C-alpha positions in Angstrom: -0.1 0.2 0.2 1.5 3.5 -1.1 0.6 6.4 1.3 0.8 10.0 0.1 1.5 12.3 2.8 1.8 16.1 1.9 4.4 17.9 4.3 4.7 21.7 4.3 7.7 23.5 4.9 7.4 26.9 6.8 9.9 29.3 8.1 11.3 32.6 7.3 13.2 33.8 4.2 16.4 32.2 3.5 16.4 29.7 6.4 16.9 26.6 4.1 13.5 25.7 3.4 14.3 25.1 -0.6 17.5 23.3 -0.2 16.1 21.1 2.3 13.3 20.0 -0.2 16.1 20.0 -3.3 18.1 17.5 -1.0 15.4 15.5 0.1 13.7 15.2 -3.5 16.5 15.4 -5.7 19.1 14.1 -3.3 21.5 16.6 -4.4 22.7 19.9 -2.8 22.1 22.8 -4.5 24.5 26.1 -3.3 22.2 28.9 -4.6 18.4 28.0 -5.2 16.2 30.6 -6.5 14.1 32.0 -3.8 10.6 30.6 -3.5 7.9 33.3 -4.5 4.7 31.4 -4.0 5.5 27.7 -3.4 6.8 24.7 -4.9 6.3 21.2 -4.9 8.3 17.7 -4.7 7.6 14.3 -4.4 9.7 11.3 -3.3 8.8 7.5 -1.9 10.6 6.3 1.3 10.0 3.0 3.5 8.4 4.0 6.6 8.2 0.9 9.2 8.2 -1.5 6.0 5.5 0.4 4.0 6.0 2.7 0.9 5.2 6.4 1.6 5.1 9.1 -1.0 6.3 12.3 0.7 5.0 15.4 -1.3 6.7 18.6 0.0 5.3 21.8 -0.1 8.1 24.2 -0.2 6.4 27.6 0.8 7.6 31.0 0.3 9.4 32.6 3.3 9.1 36.3 2.5 6.9 38.2 4.9 4.7 39.4 2.1 3.6 35.8 0.6 3.0 34.8 4.3 -1.0 35.2 4.3 -0.8 33.4 1.2 0.6 30.2 3.3 -2.0 29.3 5.5 -5.3 28.3 4.1 -3.3 25.8 1.9 -1.9 24.4 5.3 -5.3 22.9 6.2 -4.8 20.2 3.3 -1.5 19.2 4.5 -0.8 16.1 6.8 2.3 17.6 8.6 4.2 20.7 9.1 8.1 21.2 9.0 8.9 24.4 11.0 12.4 25.6 9.8 14.6 28.0 11.4 18.4 28.6 11.1 20.3 28.0 13.9 22.6 31.0 13.5 19.9 33.3 13.4 18.0 33.8 17.0 15.6 36.0 14.6 14.4 32.9 12.4 13.9 31.0 15.5 11.9 33.8 17.2 10.0 33.9 14.0 8.6 30.3 14.5 6.6 31.9 17.3 5.2 34.4 15.1 4.3 31.6 12.5 2.6 29.4 15.3 0.2 32.2 16.6 -0.8 32.7 12.7 -1.4 29.1 12.3 -3.3 28.6 15.9 -5.5 31.5 14.3 -6.0 29.9 11.0 -7.1 26.5 13.1 -4.1 24.6 11.5 -3.1 21.9 13.9 -1.2 19.2 12.1 1.8 16.8 13.4 4.9 18.8 13.4 8.6 18.7 13.3 10.8 21.8 14.5 13.9 21.7 12.5 17.1 23.8 12.7 19.3 24.2 9.8 22.7 25.0 8.6 24.3 23.0 11.7 27.6 23.1 9.6 28.2 26.8 10.2 29.6 28.5 13.0 28.1 31.5 15.3 25.5 29.2 16.5 22.4 31.8 18.3 20.2 28.9 19.2 21.5 25.7 21.1 20.4 22.3 20.5 19.2 22.1 24.0 17.1 25.3 23.9 15.2 24.5 20.6 14.6 20.9 21.5 13.2 22.0 24.7 11.0 24.3 22.9 9.8 21.6 20.6 9.0 19.4 23.4 7.0 22.1 25.0 4.6 22.2 22.0 4.4 18.7 21.3 6.8 18.5 18.4 9.4 16.3 17.1 12.5 17.9 16.6 15.9 17.7 14.2 18.7 19.5 13.4 19.9 19.3 9.7 22.7 20.1 7.1 21.6 20.1 3.7 24.9 20.3 2.5 26.1 17.3 3.7 22.6 15.7 3.9 23.1 15.2 7.8 19.3 13.9 9.2 17.4 15.0 6.1 15.7 11.5 5.3 15.4 10.9 9.1 13.7 14.0 9.4 11.1 13.4 7.1 10.8 9.6 8.2 10.3 10.6 11.8 7.7 12.8 10.8 6.1 10.5 8.5 6.0 7.9 11.3 4.2 10.4 13.5 1.6 11.1 10.9 0.8 7.5 10.0 0.3 7.1 13.9 -2.1 9.8 14.3 -4.2 8.7 11.2 
């Protein structure tokens, strides 16, 4: 049986959502992908607990002027990936704003909080701080590096397991 899971990546501008999408879907690293304007999509099949699952990624725009377009389609996704950059406190704090918009829009989905660009220096958000925040909200938590492919597949597999458990 092949399950289709729709997963949206949400976060501020330039936190690495498109790089995660390209790395997961195409299995390559893109040094300088174009910014996402409205949203882009990609699919990939993975095995989750010996079941084939198709993950459809919705890579949303991160620029603030596009944020209100992102909310209504999110009611149709199965899970959310909230993305911040570990070297940017502002992007982490932006997650709080995004969550308040999601709550106002009555979007409640299985969610994973993901810190990106863990290969870079100048970390402003510790692993422990982000993990504690995720736990306080009932979210899964992961840190990834698109360039080295660290934890990319595992992040989507863990969210897929959570979604399938909740169905």
